[in-house]
Every structure is written in structure tokens, then in C-alpha cells.
C-alpha positions in Angstrom: 22.2 -15.7 6.9 20.2 -12.8 5.6 16.2 -12.5 5.8 14.5 -9.9 3.9 11.2 -9.0 5.9 10.1 -5.6 4.3 7.9 -6.9 1.5 5.6 -3.7 1.9 8.2 -1.8 0.9 9.0 -3.4 -2.2 9.3 -6.9 -3.6 12.2 -8.9 -5.4 10.8 -9.1 -9.1 10.2 -12.5 -10.0 12.2 -14.6 -12.4 9.3 -14.7 -15.1 9.1 -10.7 -14.8 12.8 -10.4 -15.3 12.9 -12.6 -18.2 9.5 -11.0 -19.7 11.0 -7.2 -19.3 14.5 -8.4 -20.8 12.9 -9.8 -23.6 10.6 -6.6 -24.3 14.1 -4.3 -24.1 15.7 -6.5 -26.6 12.9 -7.2 -29.0 9.7 -4.9 -28.6 11.1 -1.6 -27.7 9.0 0.5 -30.1 6.9 3.5 -29.3 3.3 2.0 -28.9 1.9 4.9 -30.7 3.8 4.4 -33.8 1.9 2.9 -36.7 4.6 1.1 -37.7 5.5 -2.8 -37.1 7.9 -2.0 -34.2 5.3 0.2 -32.2 2.3 -1.9 -32.9 4.1 -4.8 -31.6 4.8 -2.9 -28.5 1.3 -1.6 -28.3 -0.2 -5.0 -28.3 2.0 -6.3 -25.4 0.8 -3.3 -23.4 -2.7 -4.4 -24.2 -1.9 -7.9 -23.1 -0.6 -6.5 -19.9 -3.7 -4.3 -19.0 -5.8 -7.4 -19.7 -3.5 -9.0 -17.1 -3.8 -6.3 -14.5 -7.4 -5.8 -14.9 -7.7 -9.7 -14.5 -6.2 -9.3 -11.0 -9.2 -7.2 -9.7 -11.8 -8.6 -12.3 -12.1 -5.2 -14.2 -12.8 -4.6 -18.0 -9.2 -4.1 -19.4 -10.5 -0.5 -20.8 -10.8 0.8 -17.1 -7.1 0.3 -16.2 -4.9 3.3 -16.9 -1.0 2.6 -16.5 0.9 5.1 -14.3 4.7 5.2 -12.8 3.3 3.5 -9.5 0.8 3.8 -6.5 2.0 7.5 -5.9 1.0 8.7 -9.2 -2.3 6.5 -9.5 -3.6 8.1 -5.9 -2.8 11.6 -7.3 -4.4 11.1 -10.5 -7.5 10.0 -8.6 -7.7 12.9 -6.1 -6.6 15.5 -8.2 -8.3 14.2 -11.5 -11.7 14.4 -9.5 -10.8 18.0 -7.8 -9.7 19.6 -11.1 -13.2 18.8 -12.5 -14.6 21.7 -10.1 -14.2 25.5 -10.7 -14.9 26.3 -6.8 -13.6 24.3 -3.9 -15.7 21.5 -2.7 -15.6 18.7 0.1 -13.7 15.6 0.3 -13.2 12.9 2.9 -10.2 10.7 3.6 -9.0 8.9 6.9 -6.6 10.3 9.3 -4.2 7.2 8.5 -3.7 7.7 4.4 -0.6 7.0 3.0 1.2 10.4 2.2 0.2 9.8 -1.8 -3.3 10.7 -0.6 -2.9 12.7 2.5 -0.3 15.5 0.5 -2.7 15.8 -2.4 -5.7 16.5 0.3 -3.2 19.0 2.4 -2.8 20.8 -1.1 -6.4 21.2 -2.0 -6.8 22.3 1.7 -4.5 25.0 0.8 -6.6 25.9 -2.5 -10.0 26.5 -0.2 -11.1 22.9 -0.2 -12.8 21.3 2.8 -11.1 18.2 3.8 -12.6 16.2 6.8 -10.2 13.6 8.3 -11.9 10.5 9.7 -10.8 9.2 13.1 -9.9 5.7 13.7 -10.0 3.3 16.6 -7.0 2.1 18.4 -6.7 -0.9 15.9 -6.6 1.7 12.8 -10.2 1.1 11.6 -12.6 3.8 10.5 -16.1 3.9 11.9 -18.8 3.9 9.3 -21.1 5.8 11.2 -18.4 8.7 11.2 -18.2 8.3 7.3 -22.1 8.9 7.4 -21.9 11.8 9.6 -19.2 13.6 7.5 -21.0 13.4 4.4 -22.1 17.0 3.2 -24.0 18.3 0.0 -20.7 19.3 -1.4 -18.8 15.9 -0.9 -17.3 15.0 -4.2 -14.8 12.3 -3.2 -14.1 9.8 -0.3 -10.6 8.3 -0.4 -10.1 5.4 2.2 -6.8 3.4 2.2 -7.8 -0.4 2.1 -4.7 -1.9 3.7 -2.8 0.4 5.9 1.1 -0.2 4.9 2.4 0.8 8.3 0.0 -1.1 10.7 -1.6 -3.9 8.5 -5.2 -2.8 9.2 -7.9 -3.5 6.7 -10.7 -1.2 6.4 -14.4 -2.1 6.1 -14.4 -1.3 2.4 -17.6 -2.9 1.4 -19.6 -1.2 4.3 -17.8 2.3 3.5 -18.4 2.0 -0.2 -22.1 1.2 0.0 -22.5 4.3 2.1 -20.6 6.3 -0.5 -22.4 4.9 -3.4 -25.7 5.3 -1.8 -24.8 9.0 -1.6 -23.7 9.3 -5.2 -20.1 10.3 -4.4 -17.1 9.1 -6.1 -15.2 6.5 -3.9 -11.5 5.8 -4.2 -9.5 3.2 -2.4 -5.7 2.8 -2.2 -5.3 -0.8 -2.8 -1.5 -1.1 -3.1 -0.9 -3.1 -0.4 -4.0 -5.4 -0.9 -3.8 -6.1 -4.6 -2.3 -9.5 -5.5 -2.4 -10.3 -1.7 -5.9 -10.6 -1.2 -9.1 -11.2 -3.7 -10.3 -8.1 -5.3 -13.7 -8.0 -7.4 -14.9 -4.6 -8.6 -17.7 -6.1 -10.1 -18.8 -6.6 -6.5 -16.9 -4.0 -4.6 -18.8 -0.7 -4.5 -15.5 1.4 -5.4 -15.1 3.9 -8.3 -11.0 4.4 -8.4 -8.6 1.9 -7.2 -4.9 2.3 -7.0 -2.4 -0.5 -7.5 1.4 -0.8 -7.9 3.8 -3.3 -9.6 6.6 -3.5 -7.4 4.4 -4.7 -4.4 3.5 -7.9 -6.3 6.9 -8.9 -7.5 6.8 -6.6 -10.4 9.6 -3.9 -11.5 9.6 -0.6 -9.7 8.2 2.1 -12.1 4.5 1.1 -12.8 1.1 1.3 -11.2 -2.4 1.6 -12.5 -5.8 3.3 -11.6 -8.6 1.4 -12.2 -11.5 3.9 -13.2 -14.9 2.9 -13.2 -16.9 3.4 -16.5 -18.7 6.6 -16.5 -16.4 8.0 -13.8 -14.9 11.3 -15.1 -11.2 12.7 -14.3 -9.3 15.7 -15.7 -5.6 14.4 -16.5 -2.6 15.5 -14.5 -0.3 15.3 -17.4 -1.0 16.9 -20.9 0.6 15.7 -24.2 0.0 12.9 -26.6 -3.2 11.5 -25.1 -2.1 8.0 -24.2 -3.8 6.0 -21.7 -7.4 7.0 -22.8 -6.2 10.7 -22.5 -5.6 10.3 -19.0 -1.8 9.7 -18.6 -0.1 11.2 -21.4 3.5 10.3 -22.2 5.2 7.2 -23.6 4.3 4.0 -22.0 7.1 2.3 -20.6 6.6 -0.9 -22.1 9.0 -3.0 -20.4 7.5 -2.4 -16.8 4.2 -2.4 -17.8 4.8 -6.0 -19.3 6.5 -6.9 -16.3 3.6 -5.6 -14.0 1.0 -7.7 -16.4 3.1 -10.8 -15.8 3.4 -10.2 -12.0 -0.3 -9.6 -11.6 -1.3 -12.9 -13.6 1.0 -14.9 -11.6 -0.2 -13.5 -8.4 -3.9 -14.3 -9.2 -3.2 -17.8 -9.9 -1.3 -18.0 -7.0 -3.3 -16.2 -4.2 -5.5 -18.9 -3.1 -2.3 -21.0 -1.8 -0.3 -18.1 -1.0 -2.4 -16.0 1.0 -3.2 -18.5 3.6 0.6 -19.7 3.7 1.3 -16.0 4.6 -1.3 -15.9 7.0 0.1 -18.7 8.8 3.4 -17.1 9.0 2.4 -13.7 10.0 0.4 -15.3 13.0 3.3 -17.7 14.1 5.7 -14.5 14.2 3.1 -12.7 16.4 2.7 -15.6 18.7 6.7 -16.2 19.1 7.0 -12.3 20.2 3.8 -12.2 22.3 5.5 -12.8 25.4 8.0 -10.1 24.9 7.8 -6.9 27.4 7.3 -3.5 25.8 6.7 -4.7 22.2 3.0 -4.2 21.8 1.2 -5.2 18.5 -0.2 -2.4 16.4 -3.1 -2.6 14.0 -6.0 -5.1 14.2 -5.3 -8.8 14.5 -8.5 -9.7 13.0 -8.7 -7.5 10.2 -5.2 -7.4 8.9 -3.0 -8.1 5.7 -1.9 -11.7 5.2 1.8 -10.7 5.5 1.8 -7.7 7.7 3.3 -7.9 11.2 3.7 -4.4 13.1 4.7 -3.5 16.8 5.6 -0.6 18.9 8.0 -0.3 21.4 6.2 1.0 24.6 7.2 3.1 27.4 4.6 2.0 30.0 7.4 1.2 32.5 9.8 3.8 33.9 13.2 3.1 32.8 16.1 5.5 31.7 16.7 3.5 28.5 13.0 3.3 27.1 12.7 6.5 25.4 15.9 6.5 23.7 14.9 2.9 21.9 13.1 4.1 18.4 12.1 2.0 15.6 14.8 3.2 13.7 17.3 1.9 16.5 15.9 -1.6 15.8 16.0 -1.6 12.3 19.5 -0.7 12.1 20.5 -3.4 15.0 18.6 -6.3 12.9 20.1 -5.1 10.0 23.3 -5.7 11.4 22.1 -9.3 12.2 21.3 -9.5 8.6 17.7 -8.9 9.0 15.9 -6.4 6.9 12.7 -5.1 8.4 11.2 -1.5 8.4 10.4 1.4 11.0 7.0 1.9 10.0 6.5 3.2 6.5 9.3 3.0 4.2 8.2 6.5 2.6 9.0 8.1 6.1 12.2 6.2 6.9 14.4 9.0 6.8 12.4 11.2 9.2 13.2 10.8 12.8 9.5 11.9 14.1 6.6 10.3 15.4 4.4 8.2 13.0 1.5 10.2 12.2 -0.4 6.9 11.6 0.3 5.8 15.4 -0.5 9.3 16.5 -3.9 9.3 14.9 -4.6 5.8 16.3 -4.1 7.0 19.9 -0.1 6.2 20.5 1.6 8.6 22.6 4.8 10.2 20.8 7.4 8.0 22.4 5.3 5.0 21.2 5.0 6.5 17.7 8.5 6.9 17.7 8.9 3.0 18.2 7.0 1.5 15.4 8.6 -1.4 13.7 7.1 -3.3 10.6 8.0 -6.7 9.4 6.3 -7.9 6.2 6.4 -11.3 4.8 6.6 -12.6 1.2 7.1 -15.6 -1.4 10.7 -16.5 -0.1 10.0 -16.3 3.6 9.9 -19.6 5.4 8.9 -20.8 9.0 12.7 -20.9 9.6 13.0 -17.4 8.8 10.2 -16.5 10.9 11.7 -18.5 13.9 15.3 -17.2 13.3 13.6 -13.5 13.2 11.8 -13.8 16.4 14.8 -14.8 18.4 17.1 -12.5 16.8 14.6 -9.5 17.6 14.5 -10.8 21.2 18.2 -10.8 21.8 18.3 -7.2 20.4 15.7 -5.9 22.8 17.5 -7.5 25.3 20.6 -5.9 24.7 19.1 -2.6 24.1 16.9 -2.9 27.2 18.9 -4.8 29.8 16.7 -3.7 32.5 13.9 -5.9 30.8 13.7 -9.7 31.3 13.4 -10.6 27.6 13.0 -14.3 26.9 15.0 -15.8 24.1 
């Protein structure tokens, strides 16, 4: 029996997406910039996908800029704003950003920019008052992750966005984990830039998008033929973009039923593991991604084996049992170092090494959740025999 529970890392492409991609590769492989029939057919399907992705967040289609994924979308947002200025300015991010935001901010800092990293509470939430207090006359951008990929916490984006908008500053949100899982309406949400990714919503890896509100100016990262309204030069990846569009349209149509289903499975898994010693939930239970379950193996009792059990140890043991989970964020899965996210949330180094993440998806069933809870308890009991773990 195999159970995949790492949907925050990537999702399996839907059959409808695979069919659409296959058809494009066979029949509509022209360069969208070409003026002949082959090129114009490709251009037409790219624009159709643009409308589909825009529909997922209720945006005008011309506000969608296709990229290679969420990382490029984040980089275009951060660096696209920064490159408008001849001299270093001030930006604000949270202390629990994905590396696609944290690393560009670090680079700007090395160029003389001032970067404020807002603290978070034990659940990973930003206090709006901290944002208000951090604003400066030279603040040009605030970037906050909407749904944290490692601990599942949702930020109070509406409140934070209003503070930023009232200050006349550009507001970017990384919505890679949220788009397609929770409703987003950029006509109501006070955001200027928003990042998305195809392979998080059952599209194909290699496509993403940045929503750019009308009137927001960015300097492109890539220079060339001026595709994507001059903001992302390079021949568009037609097949992957079309797959993104199909996935976005399907997600928009199913969100009203799929989101509450995932919430039910999420809460069931939390409840099944609630009595497990030294397995502490991380992130907020109330303000949480609908598909996301996460824990830290704690060291609050003095046992010789506890500090040797890391999240990656659990991931390997669960994999041997046929269950795929993650040790925190997949983007850092190759590094044996304490999670900077958990450290920022106030966890100890040993606790920050013990993070695990189980994320659910379209194919996850109640039986999968029940089996996973039983197996995880057995794994913990075997690794930590000093503990009494109910199975």
C-alpha cells in the first residue's frame, strides 16, 4: 500500500492536464510570437490559459504574467520593484518567508538595502501592529507569505494589506500554497502582486504566474524579445502554460467542495495523533491551509534517543512503509539543519530539526489518513521505545 502525502511539495498532474499538454505538444507547438498560423494558434491557447489562471483569483487576464514557477514569480516581484530605484531603499518581509523571497531580500541587503524581518508568534502569525511600526518613509515594498508551506499557517492578509495600501506601498504576497486551495479575489483583497505555481494545483512543473495590479511598475529580470508584456522575455512554454490554465479552471470549479473535504481529513489526522507523546502540532490550528498537517518531535523529556530522531529520520521510516511525507519544507529537504521557520517561531534547535509535514490532496481518502496515523505511531514507538505510544 502506497500513500502520497506531500501535496505541498508537488501534486500529480491531472488527467485533463496531461491530455491538454499532450495535444499541444502534438498539434500546437508553434512559437506564440510568430505571425503565421502555427504561431497564432499557439498564441491563442496561451491567452486562453491566461484567462483561466486569471479566473482563479478573479483578476483581469492582462494582469497575469507567466513565469517558470513560483520562485521566479517571487523573484520578479521582489527584484522587479527593487530595480526601479537607483539607491537602496527599505523593504519588509516576515521572518518565515519561503527562500524564494528570503534569498532575494538577503541579496538586496548585501547591496545596501535595509530589510526588516517581522517576528511571528508561536503559531507563525505576524502581528499587524509590528507591520505598522516597521513602516518607514523609504519603505517601497512589503512581501508576506500568505500560507506558510512548512507549518501551514495563514496570515491575516486582509488586515496587513490594508495597512500597506493605506501607506501607499506596494504589497506582494506569495500565494503559491493558497491559490486553488482557498478562494482568492484580488478585486477585494488589497494586494498588488501575487505569486502562483502550476504544479501545486495539479498542473505541470515548470509554469507559474505573477499577478500584477494595473499601475504597478516592475523592471524585468530577463531582457530579450519582450514577451509577457515586456516583463518576462523568452518564448513561452506553451504546453506547460496550457496545462496550468486547465488546472486553474478545474481548481476554481471544485474549490467549494474540495476545500471542506480536505479540512475534514486534515482535522481527522490531527485528532488521531493528538494523544501521541512528543509529537507537537506546529502552526495555527484555526488559521491554517486546508490540506496541511505538521508536527515537531519534541525534546521535553530527558531520554537519550530523543535528540537523535529528526524529521528526516521519520520521513525515511515512513517511506519504507510506503507513505510519502516531508521533513518540513521540501525545498530544504537535502539539508540537515534546524528549520529556520521553526526557529523563528520560537522552537528549540532540536525541535526545529524534528519538523515533519503531511499534506493532503485530491486522491487522499479517510482510509489513507487512518492508516498513516497508525503507521506513524508505530514508527515513533519503534524509534523511541522509552515512550508509550498508543497504536
